[in-house]
LODORO-599200 format. One record per residue (C-alpha): residue in one letter; x, y, z. Coordinates in steps of 0.2 Angstrom, whole numbers, padded with zeros to 4 digits, always signed. Layout:
<pts>
aXYZ ...
</pts>
This chain:
<pts>
m-0256+0186-0089 i-0259+0169-0083 l-0250+0161-0098 d-0235+0173-0096 k-0234+0168-0077 r-0234+0149-0083 i-0221+0152-0096 s-0211+0162-0083 k-0212+0148-0070 q-0208+0135-0083 c-0193+0145-0089 a-0187+0147-0071 f-0189+0128-0068 l-0179+0124-0083 t-0165+0137-0079 w-0164+0129-0061 t-0164+0112-0068 l-0150+0116-0081 t-0140+0125-0067 f-0141+0110-0056 l-0136+0098-0069 c-0121+0109-0074 l-0116+0110-0056 t-0118+0092-0053 t-0108+0088-0069 a-0094+0100-0064 s-0092+0093-0047 a-0093+0075-0052 a-0077+0067-0047 v-0065+0059-0060 r-0064+0041-0058 s-0047+0034-0051 d-0045+0021-0065 s-0046+0035-0078 l-0031+0044-0069 m-0021+0028-0067 s-0008+0024-0081 p-0012+0011-0094 n+0004+0003-0087 t-0004+0000-0070 r+0000-0018-0065 a-0010-0018-0049 f-0024-0007-0044 a-0037-0006-0030 s-0050+0006-0026 v-0062+0009-0012 a-0078+0017-0017 d-0081+0025+0001 i-0069+0021+0015 n-0082+0026+0028 t-0095+0015+0021 l-0083+0001+0020 q-0078+0003+0038 q-0096+0003+0044 h-0099-0013+0034 w-0084-0021+0041 q-0090-0018+0058 l-0106-0026+0054 t-0098-0042+0050 q-0094-0055+0063 l-0076-0054+0060 g-0076-0035+0061 q-0085-0038+0078 l-0071-0050+0083 v-0056-0039+0080 q-0065-0025+0090 d-0065-0037+0105 e-0053-0030+0118 s-0045-0048+0121 m-0040-0048+0102 r-0031-0031+0103 p-0013-0038+0104 f-0016-0050+0089 v-0024-0037+0079 e-0011-0023+0082 d+0003-0035+0078 l-0005-0042+0062 q-0008-0024+0056 r+0010-0019+0061 q+0018-0034+0052 l+0007-0032+0037 e+0012-0014+0036 r+0030-0019+0037 k+0028-0031+0023 i+0018-0019+0012 s+0023-0002+0018 g+0026+0006+0002 v+0014+0020+0003 r+0021+0028+0019 d+0039+0025+0014 k+0037+0032-0003 l+0024+0046+0000 g+0025+0050+0018 l+0007+0045+0022 e-0003+0030+0028 i-0019+0024+0022 e-0027+0027+0039 d-0023+0046+0036 l-0036+0046+0022 q-0051+0041+0032 g-0055+0059+0037 v-0050+0066+0020 a-0059+0055+0008 g-0076+0062+0002 g-0077+0048-0011 e-0066+0035-0020 i-0048+0031-0015 g-0038+0022-0028 i-0020+0016-0027 g-0009+0008-0041 i+0008+0001-0045 v+0014+0007-0062 e+0027-0001-0072 q+0039+0011-0080 e+0052+0008-0094 k+0070+0007-0088 a+0065+0014-0071 r+0058+0008-0054 a+0039+0005-0053 a+0029+0020-0046 v+0016+0021-0033 a+0001+0031-0038 l-0013+0037-0026 t-0029+0046-0030 v-0042+0052-0017 d-0058+0061-0020 v-0058+0075-0006 t-0074+0083-0011 g-0081+0093+0004 n-0065+0090+0015 r-0054+0104+0011 p-0049+0108+0029 q-0045+0090+0033 l-0035+0089+0017 d-0025+0105+0021 a-0021+0097+0038 l-0015+0081+0030 l-0004+0090+0018 v+0004+0099+0032 k+0007+0083+0041 v+0015+0075+0025 d+0026+0090+0023 k+0032+0089+0041 e+0035+0070+0039 l+0045+0072+0023 v+0055+0087+0029 q+0060+0077+0044 r+0067+0064+0033 g+0078+0077+0025 a+0068+0081+0010 k+0069+0096-0001 k+0053+0104-0007 e+0050+0113-0023 n+0033+0120-0028 v+0031+0119-0047 d+0018+0126-0058 a+0011+0113-0071 n-0001+0122-0083 g-0009+0131-0068 t-0009+0117-0056 e+0003+0118-0042 m+0014+0103-0038 a+0023+0100-0022 v+0039+0090-0027 y+0049+0082-0013 t+0066+0075-0016 i+0070+0063-0002 p+0087+0055+0002 l+0087+0037+0007 k+0091+0032+0024 n+0105+0021+0020 d+0112+0030+0005 k+0111+0049+0006 k+0118+0050-0012 t+0102+0042-0019 t+0086+0051-0019 r+0067+0047-0022 s+0053+0058-0026 a+0036+0062-0019 i+0024+0073-0029 y+0007+0080-0023 f-0006+0090-0032 v-0024+0093-0031 k-0036+0096-0046 d-0055+0095-0047 n-0056+0089-0029 i-0044+0075-0032 l-0029+0073-0022 c-0015+0065-0032 a+0001+0058-0026 c+0015+0049-0034 d+0033+0044-0032 s+0038+0047-0050 r+0038+0065-0057 y+0035+0059-0075 e+0020+0048-0069 a+0013+0063-0059 q+0013+0074-0075 q+0005+0060-0085 m-0009+0059-0071 l-0012+0078-0073 s-0013+0077-0092 r-0027+0063-0090 f-0039+0076-0081 s-0041+0084-0098 g-0041+0068-0108 k-0025+0071-0116 s-0019+0053-0113 a-0028+0037-0109 g-0029+0029-0092 l-0031+0011-0085 e-0049+0011-0090 s-0044+0010-0108 v-0035-0006-0106 k-0045-0021-0113 a-0039-0033-0100 y-0045-0021-0086 q-0062-0018-0096 e-0065-0037-0097 t-0062-0041-0079 t-0072-0026-0073 s-0087-0029-0085 r-0088-0047-0081 c-0089-0044-0062 a-0101-0031-0065 k-0112-0042-0075 e-0112-0056-0062 s-0115-0044-0048 n-0133-0040-0053 g-0132-0021-0049 l-0123-0023-0032 a-0109-0010-0033 p-0092-0015-0026 e-0085-0008-0011 i-0068-0014-0016 h-0063-0015-0034 w-0046-0023-0038 y-0036-0028-0053 v-0019-0037-0056 d-0009-0040-0072 p+0000-0055-0064 f+0016-0056-0074 g+0017-0037-0076 y+0015-0035-0057 a+0029-0047-0054 s+0040-0038-0066 a+0036-0021-0058 i+0039-0028-0040 r+0056-0034-0046 s+0061-0017-0052 l+0059-0011-0034 g+0073-0023-0028 n+0092-0019-0028 p+0097-0020-0046 k+0115-0025-0041 e+0109-0040-0031 k+0112-0056-0040 r+0097-0067-0042 h+0099-0085-0035 g+0090-0101-0041 k+0078-0103-0056 d+0069-0088-0063 f+0051-0095-0061 l+0043-0080-0068 k+0053-0082-0084 i+0050-0100-0085 f+0031-0099-0083 s+0030-0084-0095 a+0039-0094-0108 q+0028-0109-0105 g+0013-0099-0110 f+0005-0094-0094 s+0007-0076-0099 a-0009-0079-0108 i-0017-0075-0091 q-0018-0056-0095 a-0027-0050-0080 i-0036-0055-0064 g-0049-0043-0056 g-0063-0043-0044 f-0077-0035-0034 v-0078-0037-0015 n-0094-0033-0004 l-0096-0034+0015 a-0111-0037+0026 v-0123-0040+0011 g-0142-0044+0014 g-0140-0049+0032 s-0134-0066+0028 y-0117-0063+0020 e-0101-0058+0028 v-0092-0056+0012 i-0096-0059-0007 h-0082-0058-0019 r-0082-0060-0038 t-0066-0063-0048 a-0064-0063-0067 v-0048-0071-0074 y-0045-0065-0092 a-0035-0077-0102 p-0041-0076-0121 a-0036-0089-0133 i-0020-0086-0143 p-0024-0082-0161 g-0019-0095-0174 l-0018-0109-0162 t-0029-0124-0163 s-0026-0129-0144 k-0031-0111-0138 y-0015-0110-0127 r+0003-0115-0130 l+0015-0127-0121 a+0011-0130-0102 m-0003-0117-0101 r-0013-0130-0111 m-0015-0139-0094 m-0027-0126-0089 k-0042-0135-0095 f-0056-0137-0082 p-0072-0143-0090 n-0089-0137-0083 g-0100-0151-0076 k-0118-0152-0070 s-0114-0159-0053 l-0100-0157-0041 a-0109-0161-0025 a-0101-0170-0010 p-0100-0189-0013 a-0109-0201-0001 w-0093-0207+0006 l-0088-0191+0013 p-0091-0190+0032 r-0100-0174+0040 k-0085-0170+0051 l-0073-0161+0039 a-0064-0144+0039 s-0065-0141+0020 y-0071-0149+0004 r-0064-0144-0013 t-0068-0153-0030 f-0064-0148-0048 n-0065-0155-0065 m-0049-0157-0075 d-0044-0164-0092 i-0031-0175-0084 e-0025-0183-0100 n-0023-0166-0108 a-0013-0160-0093 f-0002-0175-0093 e+0002-0172-0111 s+0006-0154-0108 f+0016-0155-0092 g+0032-0161-0100 s+0038-0145-0107 l+0036-0137-0089 f+0045-0151-0081 d+0059-0150-0093 a+0060-0131-0091 i+0062-0132-0072 a+0074-0147-0073 g+0084-0137-0085 y+0087-0149-0099 e+0077-0157-0113 d+0068-0174-0111 a+0069-0173-0092 f+0051-0179-0091 a+0052-0192-0104 n+0067-0199-0095 v+0058-0200-0079 l+0043-0209-0088 q+0055-0221-0097 g+0064-0225-0080 l+0047-0230-0072 e+0043-0241-0087 k+0061-0249-0091 d+0070-0248-0074 p+0071-0267-0068 y+0071-0261-0050 g+0056-0249-0053 p+0037-0252-0055 q+0039-0255-0074 v+0023-0245-0077 d+0019-0236-0093 v+0012-0221-0084 k+0001-0215-0099 k-0006-0231-0104 d-0007-0240-0087 f-0012-0225-0076 i-0017-0209-0084 a-0028-0217-0097 h-0039-0224-0083 l-0042-0208-0073 g-0058-0198-0074 e-0060-0179-0074 q-0065-0175-0056 i-0052-0172-0042 t-0057-0170-0024 m-0047-0163-0009 v-0053-0163+0009 t-0045-0157+0025 d-0047-0160+0044 y-0035-0159+0059 q-0031-0170+0074 v-0031-0164+0092 p-0021-0160+0102 i-0016-0146+0090 t+0002-0147+0084 t+0012-0139+0070 k+0008-0154+0059 c-0010-0158+0064 e-0018-0154+0048 r-0023-0169+0038 f-0026-0170+0019 l-0034-0182+0007 f-0035-0182-0012 a-0048-0193-0022 v-0046-0195-0040 e-0061-0201-0050 l-0057-0218-0060 t-0064-0225-0076 n-0056-0242-0073 e-0054-0246-0055 q-0047-0263-0058 a-0033-0257-0070 i-0028-0243-0058 n-0028-0257-0044 v-0015-0267-0054 t-0004-0251-0058 i-0004-0245-0039 e+0001-0262-0034 k+0016-0261-0045 f+0021-0244-0039 m+0019-0249-0021 k+0028-0266-0022 s+0043-0256-0029 d+0043-0245-0014 p+0052-0253+0001 n+0043-0241+0013 a+0025-0247+0007 i+0016-0260+0017 k+0001-0269+0011 t-0013-0270+0024 e-0032-0272+0024 f-0046-0262+0031 e-0064-0267+0030 g-0061-0278+0015 r-0051-0265+0006 v-0032-0265+0002 v-0023-0250+0010 w-0005-0246+0006 e+0003-0238+0021 i+0019-0228+0017 q+0031-0224+0031 e+0045-0211+0029 e+0063-0218+0031 l+0070-0212+0048 d+0086-0207+0040 d+0077-0195+0029 i+0067-0186+0042 p+0080-0173+0047 e+0083-0169+0029 l+0065-0168+0024 d+0062-0156+0039 i+0074-0144+0031 n+0072-0145+0013 i+0053-0150+0011 s+0044-0141-0003 e+0030-0129+0002 l+0020-0137-0011 d+0021-0154-0004 l+0005-0157+0005 l+0009-0175+0011 d+0025-0170+0021 e+0025-0178+0038 t+0039-0180+0051 d+0040-0190+0068 a+0036-0173+0077 f+0018-0178+0075 p+0011-0195+0079 a+0001-0197+0063 d-0010-0211+0069 g-0012-0208+0087 n+0004-0218+0091 t+0018-0212+0102 g+0037-0215+0104 t+0047-0219+0088 d+0032-0224+0076 r+0036-0216+0059 p+0023-0205+0050 t+0012-0215+0039 s+0003-0209+0023 a-0009-0220+0014 v-0015-0225-0004 c-0031-0235-0008 v-0041-0239-0023 t-0060-0241-0019 e-0077-0233-0022 g-0072-0229-0040 h-0058-0217-0034 l-0039-0217-0030 f-0037-0211-0013 i-0021-0203-0007 a-0020-0197+0011 s-0007-0189+0022 h-0012-0200+0037 v-0018-0218+0036 s-0030-0214+0051 f-0039-0200+0040 l-0041-0212+0026 k-0049-0225+0037 e-0061-0212+0044 i-0066-0208+0027 l-0068-0226+0021 s-0078-0232+0037 n-0096-0236+0034 k-0107-0222+0040 a-0125-0219+0041 a-0133-0208+0027 q-0137-0194+0040 d-0119-0193+0045 t-0112-0188+0028 l-0106-0171+0023 s-0120-0169+0010 a-0133-0171+0024 a-0125-0157+0034 g-0135-0141+0037 d-0121-0129+0034 y-0115-0138+0019 r-0133-0138+0011 e-0135-0119+0016 v-0119-0114+0007 e-0123-0125-0008 v-0140-0116-0010 a-0132-0099-0008 m-0118-0102-0020 t-0130-0109-0033 q-0140-0093-0032 l-0125-0082-0034 l-0118-0092-0049 p-0131-0104-0056 g-0127-0116-0070 e-0113-0128-0073 a-0096-0126-0065 a-0079-0132-0066 a-0075-0132-0047 r-0084-0130-0030 c-0077-0127-0013 f-0085-0128+0005 v-0075-0122+0020 r-0080-0122+0038 t-0069-0108+0043 d-0071-0111+0062 e-0063-0128+0059 a-0051-0122+0045 y-0044-0108+0056 r-0043-0117+0073 p-0026-0125+0071 t-0018-0108+0066 y-0027-0099+0080 e-0021-0112+0093 l-0004-0112+0087 l-0004-0093+0089 r-0009-0096+0107 q+0005-0109+0109 g+0018-0097+0102 k+0022-0109+0088 m+0014-0100+0073 p+0030-0098+0063 e+0032-0117+0063 s+0015-0120+0057 e+0013-0132+0042 t-0006-0129+0040 l-0011-0121+0023 l-0017-0105+0032 g-0002-0105+0043 r+0010-0106+0028 l+0001-0092+0019 l+0002-0081+0035 n+0020-0085+0038 r+0025-0080+0020 l+0015-0064+0021 l+0022-0059+0038 s+0040-0064+0036 p+0051-0049+0034 p+0064-0049+0021 e+0078-0053+0033 d+0069-0069+0039 e+0067-0076+0022 g+0083-0086+0021 e+0082-0105+0020 g+0080-0113+0037 l+0075-0097+0046 l+0059-0095+0056 r+0049-0079+0058 e+0049-0073+0076 q+0031-0073+0083 k+0029-0055+0090 i+0014-0057+0101 d+0011-0066+0117 g-0003-0078+0110 r-0007-0084+0128 k-0017-0068+0130 l-0029-0073+0116 p-0046-0080+0122 e-0050-0099+0121 f-0055-0103+0103 e-0072-0109+0109 m-0076-0091+0114 v-0072-0084+0096 r-0078-0099+0086 r-0095-0091+0084 y-0088-0077+0073 f-0082-0089+0059 g-0096-0094+0047 p-0096-0107+0033 s-0089-0101+0016 g-0091-0107-0002 m-0084-0104-0019 i-0088-0109-0037 i-0077-0108-0052 r-0084-0107-0070 s-0074-0110-0085 d-0078-0097-0099 d-0071-0096-0117 d-0058-0084-0112 g-0054-0087-0094 w-0063-0091-0078 l-0076-0083-0066 i-0074-0086-0048 t-0088-0082-0036 g-0087-0084-0017 a-0095-0080-0001 t-0094-0082+0018 l-0111-0084+0027 t-0114-0076+0043 k-0114-0090+0055 l-0129-0084+0066 s-0140-0082+0051 v-0136-0100+0045 q-0142-0106+0062 a-0157-0095+0062 r-0162-0100+0044 a-0161-0118+0049 t-0175-0115+0061 g-0184-0103+0050 r-0182-0088+0060 v-0174-0076+0048 d-0177-0067+0032 d-0160-0066+0024 g-0164-0052+0012 r-0157-0060-0003 s-0169-0051-0015 r-0155-0037-0015 l-0145-0050-0025 r-0157-0055-0038 
</pts>
């Protein structure tokens, strides 16, 4: 009897366990990357939108944007970004914010390239446990699309009901777009392509492969997972860079004629399409010390059959790992950012010619330039490869700072290139400078400094046509060296300390070169050392590049320009990026400025918000088939507390 009871209990327990496992398996949500097309060129997923929001609010930046005094800026930024990337609402009739009360799990969104058709937007949402909220959302979407004049058709697709909307365009009633919705296995799927919607449905049964089957996606995902030490991502993203660019082009007007050079085609033909994918993980509010941790894998495998790994200009992308990339002793403590990387400069020089020719539009363009520099009797008469490139080392450093008062051109830059033969480079630089009528030879603390002034006649033209990539552009709108009146902007070049220095402002160069006490160097600064320790822990071993940024100093010029109402005119690195992101299509013509929509005078003084911006760092490691990038922003308060030994940073979670 006792034995029978035991057997009965064991059987009951086994039955309950099997039932639980079956129910769990049946209710397990299908991953969004298995439903997305293998032709997905850009993809992002959020594991849990509520958790992400909670963690965002724990960050200091999250607390900053919740401040009532920041509301005008935050709302305008959201509005302009939505205007720039408003595809989800325009195409599907819903907004990302609508999903917060509906999602019971993962949200995934992708841009799918389609053959001979416009790229499609695909969306998946795990709605487990939120059916009432889902029904309310679908009613809202239906109302939104019907108001646009959409016609709705309910279609049975192998037992799954699809709501198919045919939507006329606002400016062309004869042209229509589609929006398709269906729900299967607690997953809401939406797409603006009927064909892609049908393919998504077929992937539930495994009849066709999804994005997760793509090798490039697998590689970037697995590498980030390996480096994350078990820390699951809150945001997971993936981009096929050239495929994405092509997909985005398909969304434009096919009748509109392209102007200028096709840089996508040029860079692809020059071998850069070897970069097959870039993907990463993002986590917020980690361990009490980190605002953000991000890991990015760049997948660029060697091309089979080539001894040089890549072809044509892509061969420039050779960044050797090195043991030490620490800040050199000549760098002062007061800097906004410090970036340094190793590069095989001689190899880059040898590989650059084909790209130069392709952009110039004719063969031997680069060779002709080099020949002119060597043979022109009015030129420097320098053999660039022999007299210059051959004497450069591998390490390149860039630092930034700014001057006050804050202006649109207040940011200062300095590049330093490691030398293997300082004397030879000195001779070559002197030849270059003597052939430049705007270069003046001066002396500073026993060093030769070449000051280069812009020609006054060129200033108006430079203001209009200056390239976005020119980091040394200056005009008389900013007194580069604290001078006033008609003084011309002055950049500078100097060979000293085993480096070639090139600075946007002569004053900045002199500050860098001034003799300083050992304790007043960047390497001795507490926040720099804290970031170095953190980054070395996150990605130990040799690296090809390192970066340190004091975000409070780096963001200050942009913030102050917002308060002055001059943000669209900003020429800081961050300002240029934001202006490009926020400029609507109608403002992207040459010479036009984006209108600043908010009254920046309502923003608080920067000193009131400085405490929200912590230091950040990044490390890049070169691998056999790509690069791994690890970065983090530290919580500023935790940096200060750790400096006094008053906080446990909880980093054991990362080990």
